[in-house]
Structure formats: structure tokens, C-alpha cells
N, CA, C and O atoms as a GROMACS GRO file, in nm:
protein
  396
    1MET      N    1  -4.900   3.791 -12.117
    1MET     CA    2  -4.963   3.763 -11.996
    1MET      C    3  -5.092   3.697 -12.066
    1MET      O    4  -5.176   3.756 -12.133
    2THR      N    5  -5.088   3.524 -12.027
    2THR     CA    6  -5.197   3.487 -12.066
    2THR      C    7  -5.345   3.504 -12.009
    2THR      O    8  -5.365   3.485 -11.889
    3SER      N    9  -5.442   3.536 -12.089
    3SER     CA   10  -5.554   3.476 -12.028
    3SER      C   11  -5.644   3.381 -11.973
    3SER      O   12  -5.601   3.273 -12.013
    4SER      N   13  -5.722   3.366 -11.920
    4SER     CA   14  -5.784   3.224 -11.872
    4SER      C   15  -5.849   3.174 -11.938
    4SER      O   16  -5.854   3.052 -11.953
    5ASP      N   17  -5.924   3.270 -12.003
    5ASP     CA   18  -5.986   3.226 -12.114
    5ASP      C   19  -5.907   3.133 -12.259
    5ASP      O   20  -5.961   3.032 -12.302
    6THR      N   21  -5.790   3.183 -12.312
    6THR     CA   22  -5.721   3.168 -12.429
    6THR      C   23  -5.657   3.022 -12.358
    6THR      O   24  -5.656   2.924 -12.433
    7LEU      N   25  -5.602   3.005 -12.211
    7LEU     CA   26  -5.573   2.883 -12.167
    7LEU      C   27  -5.667   2.750 -12.176
    7LEU      O   28  -5.636   2.640 -12.224
    8HIS      N   29  -5.788   2.790 -12.117
    8HIS     CA   30  -5.914   2.723 -12.150
    8HIS      C   31  -5.967   2.677 -12.261
    8HIS      O   32  -6.039   2.578 -12.266
    9ARG      N   33  -5.925   2.767 -12.384
    9ARG     CA   34  -5.921   2.708 -12.506
    9ARG      C   35  -5.835   2.594 -12.520
    9ARG      O   36  -5.861   2.477 -12.549
   10VAL      N   37  -5.720   2.655 -12.491
   10VAL     CA   38  -5.599   2.541 -12.550
   10VAL      C   39  -5.609   2.390 -12.466
   10VAL      O   40  -5.566   2.283 -12.510
   11GLU      N   41  -5.683   2.414 -12.324
   11GLU     CA   42  -5.685   2.309 -12.274
   11GLU      C   43  -5.803   2.226 -12.318
   11GLU      O   44  -5.806   2.103 -12.314
   12ARG      N   45  -5.900   2.303 -12.359
   12ARG     CA   46  -5.999   2.220 -12.408
   12ARG      C   47  -5.993   2.184 -12.585
   12ARG      O   48  -6.096   2.149 -12.642
   13ALA      N   49  -5.883   2.195 -12.646
   13ALA     CA   50  -5.863   2.163 -12.762
   13ALA      C   51  -5.758   2.023 -12.742
   13ALA      O   52  -5.760   1.916 -12.803
   14CYS      N   53  -5.658   2.076 -12.616
   14CYS     CA   54  -5.619   1.920 -12.634
   14CYS      C   55  -5.675   1.826 -12.543
   14CYS      O   56  -5.603   1.736 -12.500
   15ALA      N   57  -5.820   1.836 -12.501
   15ALA     CA   58  -5.842   1.722 -12.436
   15ALA      C   59  -5.983   1.681 -12.595
   15ALA      O   60  -6.056   1.582 -12.594
   16GLN      N   61  -5.983   1.744 -12.662
   16GLN     CA   62  -6.061   1.711 -12.774
   16GLN      C   63  -5.974   1.618 -12.862
   16GLN      O   64  -6.028   1.522 -12.917
   17LEU      N   65  -5.859   1.640 -12.875
   17LEU     CA   66  -5.793   1.582 -12.935
   17LEU      C   67  -5.737   1.431 -12.910
   17LEU      O   68  -5.704   1.336 -12.981
   18HIS      N   69  -5.746   1.462 -12.756
   18HIS     CA   70  -5.692   1.340 -12.702
   18HIS      C   71  -5.814   1.231 -12.726
   18HIS      O   72  -5.800   1.116 -12.768
   19ARG      N   73  -5.960   1.310 -12.681
   19ARG     CA   74  -6.071   1.215 -12.778
   19ARG      C   75  -6.072   1.158 -12.851
   19ARG      O   76  -6.089   1.036 -12.848
   20ASP      N   77  -6.054   1.237 -12.958
   20ASP     CA   78  -6.099   1.195 -13.081
   20ASP      C   79  -5.955   1.109 -13.143
   20ASP      O   80  -5.949   1.080 -13.262
   21GLY      N   81  -5.852   1.077 -13.052
   21GLY     CA   82  -5.729   1.004 -13.066
   21GLY      C   83  -5.668   1.040 -13.193
   21GLY      O   84  -5.685   0.974 -13.295
   22HIS      N   85  -5.597   1.145 -13.185
   22HIS     CA   86  -5.563   1.281 -13.276
   22HIS      C   87  -5.429   1.279 -13.208
   22HIS      O   88  -5.428   1.235 -13.093
   23PRO      N   89  -5.313   1.322 -13.262
   23PRO     CA   90  -5.230   1.370 -13.196
   23PRO      C   91  -5.248   1.490 -13.119
   23PRO      O   92  -5.351   1.549 -13.151
   24VAL      N   93  -5.196   1.533 -13.049
   24VAL     CA   94  -5.143   1.669 -12.964
   24VAL      C   95  -5.014   1.745 -13.047
   24VAL      O   96  -4.898   1.707 -13.033
   25THR      N   97  -5.054   1.859 -13.135
   25THR     CA   98  -4.966   1.927 -13.173
   25THR      C   99  -4.972   2.068 -13.213
   25THR      O  100  -5.068   2.105 -13.281
   26PHE      N  101  -4.881   2.150 -13.179
   26PHE     CA  102  -4.907   2.314 -13.183
   26PHE      C  103  -5.014   2.328 -13.311
   26PHE      O  104  -5.129   2.368 -13.294
   27THR      N  105  -4.959   2.290 -13.440
   27THR     CA  106  -5.074   2.336 -13.541
   27THR      C  107  -5.206   2.285 -13.503
   27THR      O  108  -5.307   2.356 -13.509
   28ALA      N  109  -5.208   2.133 -13.455
   28ALA     CA  110  -5.380   2.084 -13.498
   28ALA      C  111  -5.426   2.173 -13.308
   28ALA      O  112  -5.545   2.204 -13.301
   29VAL      N  113  -5.349   2.204 -13.190
   29VAL     CA  114  -5.426   2.305 -13.133
   29VAL      C  115  -5.460   2.512 -13.170
   29VAL      O  116  -5.538   2.602 -13.136
   30ALA      N  117  -5.368   2.496 -13.239
   30ALA     CA  118  -5.411   2.633 -13.359
   30ALA      C  119  -5.530   2.632 -13.463
   30ALA      O  120  -5.588   2.729 -13.513
   31THR      N  121  -5.551   2.499 -13.481
   31THR     CA  122  -5.654   2.522 -13.598
   31THR      C  123  -5.765   2.489 -13.477
   31THR      O  124  -5.858   2.568 -13.489
   32LEU      N  125  -5.781   2.416 -13.387
   32LEU     CA  126  -5.905   2.423 -13.322
   32LEU      C  127  -5.940   2.567 -13.243
   32LEU      O  128  -6.048   2.623 -13.225
   33THR      N  129  -5.822   2.598 -13.209
   33THR     CA  130  -5.886   2.782 -13.110
   33THR      C  131  -5.880   2.883 -13.195
   33THR      O  132  -5.935   2.991 -13.174
   34GLY      N  133  -5.795   2.848 -13.330
   34GLY     CA  134  -5.794   2.994 -13.396
   34GLY      C  135  -5.698   3.074 -13.350
   34GLY      O  136  -5.713   3.195 -13.368
   35LEU      N  137  -5.576   3.025 -13.279
   35LEU     CA  138  -5.513   3.082 -13.224
   35LEU      C  139  -5.378   3.075 -13.333
   35LEU      O  140  -5.395   2.991 -13.421
   36GLY      N  141  -5.263   3.142 -13.339
   36GLY     CA  142  -5.170   3.158 -13.416
   36GLY      C  143  -5.064   3.024 -13.325
   36GLY      O  144  -5.057   3.009 -13.203
   37ARG      N  145  -4.983   2.934 -13.447
   37ARG     CA  146  -4.879   2.895 -13.367
   37ARG      C  147  -4.772   2.969 -13.300
   37ARG      O  148  -4.701   2.914 -13.216
   38THR      N  149  -4.762   3.061 -13.325
   38THR     CA  150  -4.694   3.194 -13.289
   38THR      C  151  -4.742   3.191 -13.131
   38THR      O  152  -4.688   3.122 -13.045
   39THR      N  153  -4.811   3.246 -13.117
   39THR     CA  154  -4.898   3.280 -12.970
   39THR      C  155  -4.861   3.173 -12.929
   39THR      O  156  -4.784   3.187 -12.835
   40LEU      N  157  -4.887   3.036 -12.966
   40LEU     CA  158  -4.880   2.934 -12.877
   40LEU      C  159  -4.712   2.903 -12.787
   40LEU      O  160  -4.678   2.901 -12.668
   41TYR      N  161  -4.642   2.883 -12.919
   41TYR     CA  162  -4.493   2.860 -12.891
   41TYR      C  163  -4.430   2.976 -12.777
   41TYR      O  164  -4.355   2.952 -12.682
   42ARG      N  165  -4.481   3.093 -12.814
   42ARG     CA  166  -4.434   3.204 -12.724
   42ARG      C  167  -4.466   3.202 -12.537
   42ARG      O  168  -4.393   3.207 -12.438
   43SER      N  169  -4.616   3.192 -12.562
   43SER     CA  170  -4.633   3.217 -12.442
   43SER      C  171  -4.625   3.098 -12.361
   43SER      O  172  -4.689   3.001 -12.403
   44PRO      N  173  -4.533   3.081 -12.208
   44PRO     CA  174  -4.454   3.001 -12.172
   44PRO      C  175  -4.601   2.892 -12.112
   44PRO      O  176  -4.603   2.770 -12.126
   45SER      N  177  -4.736   2.994 -12.032
   45SER     CA  178  -4.844   2.876 -12.016
   45SER      C  179  -4.894   2.797 -12.105
   45SER      O  180  -4.931   2.686 -12.065
   46LEU      N  181  -4.907   2.824 -12.223
   46LEU     CA  182  -4.983   2.785 -12.336
   46LEU      C  183  -4.877   2.657 -12.362
   46LEU      O  184  -4.893   2.535 -12.359
   47ARG      N  185  -4.777   2.733 -12.385
   47ARG     CA  186  -4.652   2.612 -12.451
   47ARG      C  187  -4.652   2.453 -12.350
   47ARG      O  188  -4.624   2.335 -12.372
   48ILE      N  189  -4.690   2.518 -12.258
   48ILE     CA  190  -4.646   2.409 -12.132
   48ILE      C  191  -4.783   2.305 -12.088
   48ILE      O  192  -4.776   2.193 -12.038
   49VAL      N  193  -4.899   2.377 -12.124
   49VAL     CA  194  -5.037   2.296 -12.116
   49VAL      C  195  -5.010   2.176 -12.263
   49VAL      O  196  -5.000   2.056 -12.238
   50ILE      N  197  -5.003   2.220 -12.389
   50ILE     CA  198  -4.930   2.145 -12.514
   50ILE      C  199  -4.874   2.088 -12.493
   50ILE      O  200  -4.921   1.975 -12.495
   51GLU      N  201  -4.742   2.095 -12.457
   51GLU     CA  202  -4.616   1.999 -12.429
   51GLU      C  203  -4.665   1.933 -12.331
   51GLU      O  204  -4.574   1.853 -12.309
   52GLU      N  205  -4.752   1.908 -12.250
   52GLU     CA  206  -4.775   1.805 -12.125
   52GLU      C  207  -4.882   1.726 -12.172
   52GLU      O  208  -4.880   1.606 -12.142
   53ASN      N  209  -4.976   1.772 -12.243
   53ASN     CA  210  -5.048   1.647 -12.348
   53ASN      C  211  -5.003   1.595 -12.448
   53ASN      O  212  -5.046   1.486 -12.484
   54ARG      N  213  -4.903   1.661 -12.517
   54ARG     CA  214  -4.808   1.563 -12.613
   54ARG      C  215  -4.727   1.474 -12.498
   54ARG      O  216  -4.750   1.353 -12.508
   55HIS      N  217  -4.672   1.498 -12.433
   55HIS     CA  218  -4.630   1.408 -12.376
   55HIS      C  219  -4.684   1.307 -12.256
   55HIS      O  220  -4.614   1.215 -12.215
   56ARG      N  221  -4.781   1.327 -12.218
   56ARG     CA  222  -4.908   1.268 -12.184
   56ARG      C  223  -4.939   1.141 -12.233
   56ARG      O  224  -4.920   1.032 -12.179
   57ALA      N  225  -4.992   1.168 -12.346
   57ALA     CA  226  -5.032   1.118 -12.472
   57ALA      C  227  -4.906   0.971 -12.551
   57ALA      O  228  -4.928   0.867 -12.614
   58ALA      N  229  -4.776   1.043 -12.500
   58ALA     CA  230  -4.700   0.904 -12.557
   58ALA      C  231  -4.621   0.861 -12.462
   58ALA      O  232  -4.516   0.803 -12.490
   59THR      N  233  -4.656   0.881 -12.352
   59THR     CA  234  -4.636   0.794 -12.211
   59THR      C  235  -4.681   0.763 -12.108
   59THR      O  236  -4.647   0.758 -11.990
   60ASN      N  237  -4.798   0.735 -12.196
   60ASN     CA  238  -4.922   0.744 -12.110
   60ASN      C  239  -4.900   0.613 -12.028
   60ASN      O  240  -4.855   0.512 -12.080
   61GLY      N  241  -4.944   0.623 -11.856
   61GLY     CA  242  -4.945   0.486 -11.772
   61GLY      C  243  -4.808   0.471 -11.750
   61GLY      O  244  -4.785   0.445 -11.632
   62THR      N  245  -4.655   0.479 -11.858
   62THR     CA  246  -4.552   0.471 -11.744
   62THR      C  247  -4.476   0.532 -11.646
   62THR      O  248  -4.476   0.651 -11.613
   63LEU      N  249  -4.412   0.442 -11.604
   63LEU     CA  250  -4.322   0.514 -11.487
   63LEU      C  251  -4.257   0.648 -11.509
   63LEU      O  252  -4.255   0.746 -11.436
   64THR      N  253  -4.187   0.621 -11.664
   64THR     CA  254  -4.130   0.721 -11.743
   64THR      C  255  -4.221   0.858 -11.724
   64THR      O  256  -4.208   0.962 -11.659
   65GLY      N  257  -4.289   0.822 -11.785
   65GLY     CA  258  -4.402   0.926 -11.842
   65GLY      C  259  -4.445   0.975 -11.700
   65GLY      O  260  -4.464   1.096 -11.699
   66LEU      N  261  -4.460   0.930 -11.611
   66LEU     CA  262  -4.536   0.984 -11.462
   66LEU      C  263  -4.444   1.082 -11.400
   66LEU      O  264  -4.484   1.190 -11.359
   67LEU      N  265  -4.268   1.029 -11.391
   67LEU     CA  266  -4.200   1.128 -11.361
   67LEU      C  267  -4.128   1.278 -11.497
   67LEU      O  268  -4.052   1.373 -11.475
   68ASP      N  269  -4.180   1.247 -11.592
   68ASP     CA  270  -4.201   1.366 -11.688
   68ASP      C  271  -4.282   1.454 -11.650
   68ASP      O  272  -4.263   1.576 -11.657
   69GLU      N  273  -4.411   1.382 -11.593
   69GLU     CA  274  -4.522   1.493 -11.580
   69GLU      C  275  -4.519   1.565 -11.488
   69GLU      O  276  -4.586   1.668 -11.492
   70ILE      N  277  -4.428   1.528 -11.362
   70ILE     CA  278  -4.354   1.573 -11.228
   70ILE      C  279  -4.322   1.714 -11.261
   70ILE      O  280  -4.365   1.825 -11.226
   71ARG      N  281  -4.205   1.655 -11.366
   71ARG     CA  282  -4.100   1.755 -11.387
   71ARG      C  283  -4.157   1.855 -11.454
   71ARG      O  284  -4.127   1.974 -11.437
   72THR      N  285  -4.295   1.788 -11.585
   72THR     CA  286  -4.330   1.922 -11.626
   72THR      C  287  -4.401   2.022 -11.549
   72THR      O  288  -4.394   2.145 -11.557
   73LEU      N  289  -4.489   1.926 -11.451
   73LEU     CA  290  -4.545   2.041 -11.327
   73LEU      C  291  -4.470   2.125 -11.238
   73LEU      O  292  -4.514   2.226 -11.184
   74GLN      N  293  -4.344   2.075 -11.225
   74GLN     CA  294  -4.251   2.160 -11.167
   74GLN      C  295  -4.198   2.317 -11.241
   74GLN      O  296  -4.184   2.425 -11.184
   75THR      N  297  -4.176   2.284 -11.378
   75THR     CA  298  -4.164   2.365 -11.435
   75THR      C  299  -4.278   2.474 -11.448
   75THR      O  300  -4.255   2.594 -11.431
   76ALA      N  301  -4.397   2.424 -11.478
   76ALA     CA  302  -4.538   2.507 -11.429
   76ALA      C  303  -4.514   2.590 -11.337
   76ALA      O  304  -4.492   2.711 -11.344
   77LEU      N  305  -4.518   2.514 -11.240
   77LEU     CA  306  -4.519   2.644 -11.103
   77LEU      C  307  -4.440   2.704 -11.086
   77LEU      O  308  -4.458   2.811 -11.028
   78GLU      N  309  -4.326   2.668 -11.123
   78GLU     CA  310  -4.187   2.731 -11.096
   78GLU      C  311  -4.238   2.890 -11.179
   78GLU      O  312  -4.245   2.999 -11.123
   79ALA      N  313  -4.273   2.856 -11.354
   79ALA     CA  314  -4.308   2.945 -11.449
   79ALA      C  315  -4.428   3.067 -11.337
   79ALA      O  316  -4.420   3.189 -11.330
   80VAL      N  317  -4.512   2.989 -11.275
   80VAL     CA  318  -4.658   3.073 -11.197
   80VAL      C  319  -4.559   3.094 -11.046
   80VAL      O  320  -4.629   3.146 -10.959
   81ALA      N  321  -4.475   3.077 -11.017
   81ALA     CA  322  -4.377   3.179 -10.910
   81ALA      C  323  -4.349   3.306 -10.964
   81ALA      O  324  -4.383   3.420 -10.935
   82ALA      N  325  -4.269   3.248 -11.060
   82ALA     CA  326  -4.188   3.375 -11.123
   82ALA      C  327  -4.290   3.484 -11.170
   82ALA      O  328  -4.269   3.605 -11.171
   83ARG      N  329  -4.398   3.423 -11.204
   83ARG     CA  330  -4.481   3.541 -11.227
   83ARG      C  331  -4.526   3.624 -11.082
   83ARG      O  332  -4.515   3.743 -11.052
   84VAL      N  333  -4.575   3.516 -11.014
   84VAL     CA  334  -4.619   3.566 -10.847
   84VAL      C  335  -4.528   3.665 -10.822
   84VAL      O  336  -4.575   3.776 -10.797
   85ARG      N  337  -4.407   3.652 -10.824
   85ARG     CA  338  -4.288   3.699 -10.749
   85ARG      C  339  -4.334   3.848 -10.841
   85ARG      O  340  -4.391   3.944 -10.790
   86HIS      N  341  -4.301   3.840 -10.960
   86HIS     CA  342  -4.278   3.946 -11.064
   86HIS      C  343  -4.394   4.070 -11.016
   86HIS      O  344  -4.377   4.192 -11.007
   87HIS      N  345  -4.521   3.983 -10.988
   87HIS     CA  346  -4.632   4.095 -10.921
   87HIS      C  347  -4.614   4.155 -10.788
   87HIS      O  348  -4.631   4.271 -10.752
   88GLU      N  349  -4.585   4.074 -10.737
   88GLU     CA  350  -4.544   4.142 -10.617
   88GLU      C  351  -4.454   4.216 -10.616
   88GLU      O  352  -4.465   4.306 -10.533
   89GLU      N  353  -4.317   4.216 -10.711
   89GLU     CA  354  -4.279   4.371 -10.702
   89GLU      C  355  -4.326   4.436 -10.736
   89GLU      O  356  -4.309   4.541 -10.675
   90GLN      N  357  -4.425   4.446 -10.858
   90GLN     CA  358  -4.426   4.573 -10.892
   90GLN      C  359  -4.602   4.643 -10.798
   90GLN      O  360  -4.660   4.745 -10.836
   91LEU      N  361  -4.638   4.574 -10.706
   91LEU     CA  362  -4.734   4.593 -10.597
   91LEU      C  363  -4.639   4.683 -10.493
   91LEU      O  364  -4.684   4.786 -10.443
   92ARG      N  365  -4.492   4.631 -10.461
   92ARG     CA  366  -4.404   4.727 -10.338
   92ARG      C  367  -4.379   4.840 -10.440
   92ARG      O  368  -4.367   4.954 -10.395
   93ARG      N  369  -4.371   4.823 -10.551
   93ARG     CA  370  -4.334   4.962 -10.621
   93ARG      C  371  -4.456   5.033 -10.591
   93ARG      O  372  -4.440   5.106 -10.494
   94LEU      N  373  -4.566   5.035 -10.638
   94LEU     CA  374  -4.634   5.072 -10.655
   94LEU      C  375  -4.727   5.174 -10.492
   94LEU      O  376  -4.789   5.280 -10.486
   95ALA      N  377  -4.685   5.054 -10.378
   95ALA     CA  378  -4.740   5.118 -10.290
   95ALA      C  379  -4.600   5.225 -10.247
   95ALA      O  380  -4.621   5.321 -10.173
   96THR      N  381  -4.518   5.208 -10.278
   96THR     CA  382  -4.396   5.310 -10.249
   96THR      C  383  -4.427   5.449 -10.294
   96THR      O  384  -4.424   5.560 -10.242
   97ARG      N  385  -4.458   5.400 -10.415
   97ARG     CA  386  -4.522   5.530 -10.476
   97ARG      C  387  -4.671   5.590 -10.412
   97ARG      O  388  -4.716   5.698 -10.451
   98VAL      N  389  -4.727   5.523 -10.329
   98VAL     CA  390  -4.850   5.618 -10.318
   98VAL      C  391  -4.844   5.623 -10.174
   98VAL      O  392  -4.904   5.716 -10.122
   99GLY      N  393  -4.789   5.548 -10.104
   99GLY     CA  394  -4.728   5.586  -9.949
   99GLY      C  395  -4.590   5.699  -9.914
   99GLY      O  396  -4.555   5.719  -9.798
   0.00000   0.00000   0.00000
């Protein structure tokens, strides 16, 4: 599970790369955040943030870019929904043990 602090660090790194006119790459984000590239690749939420920012820079303002951004957001939302379902199942199991 990715902490919100780590997620914010990755988001800030992507924003800084955009602002400075540099491409958003896993290597660049790893350098700015101090996180390992493997960590960035293995965490679905971090990977989505980086890939979304990479793609946004490449297709900024085009209809294709907007459609791709919607698809990326759908993927992110599905990942969050899966995580919520997992936590709900854990809570049900705990409630059954206690009750």
C-alpha cells in the first residue's frame, strides 16, 4: 500500500518536471523523490500517476489525449475500487470474529 505522503511526493515531482520542461520518466521521478524505480513500477497507484503525467505531456490538449486521460482515470478508479472492496472484506471478517 502506498502512503499518501509518497503519492504526494510523486505528484509534486511530476509537476516539477512539467514546470521545468523536462520529460516525466520513472528515472527522473525516482531521482527527485529519492524512491527506487522498482518501487515506482511495482506500486499501481504511483505507476498510474507517472504514466498519466507522461501521457498528458505527450498528448497535451488533443482529443486523443483527453480520451486517453479518461481511460487512465478509469483505470485508477478501478484500482481504488478494488482496494476499497478488499478493505471492506477485511472489515467483514474482523466483524465476524468479534461479533
